Steps between C-alpha positions, in 0.01 A plus 500: 500500500164406350316723248273658765800599715691633205213708375457654846866617495500611131423866411307539182600761239246732361443569131510871419464733212688830536455780251472883457166656414475875472706638782507204745646157541232226532560163657226235457495157661234229527475392865198275495429354852661773705293745709602862553600421862752243358682732260777751582666741262826657621714760327852564617720739295472360141361147589134396516406176681164332477448216748226315664321164540242320272268278701331210330120508487483181714749275682572197276739223591794475263431135434150595369633694198482338159669808338632818660627814338378778727747645752352556845715658777739801531611696189744782436612707201777767501510761223779749437338840428640770260646801683255761346196398714319689769448199732333719771200527260465121446141369475390131513173333405371153538192382311383147385833351595717752307744734688578816316776743630539844342807707565522843330812630338668800677402825343784667327580836654603793291847648542503758769737801499666549841580848583847562649523730791811707599653378817556739786 
């Protein structure tokens, strides 16, 4: 398999920063070269998946490269999420090639007293 064929079958891995700020989990990833239409974010249970495709700015033959470090093609990243998040309230933003995902922590509910009723 030549380098061009190998790169077409490879899936790139995204670099991410994951941290808590205030009451939410923040995930930041630079995804230069991808348009919004080519990025998907999926949350299932406690797993978040970011996947998509980066398209090169122009079609260059592999033999024309003198030096090549940029990854073009499909990418994917899976992140295990903490259990205390309200994933239904997830928000995502994409600006200047930076993807930012914000997931709030679940609000702690106060203890609730349950009244016991006599059975008939």
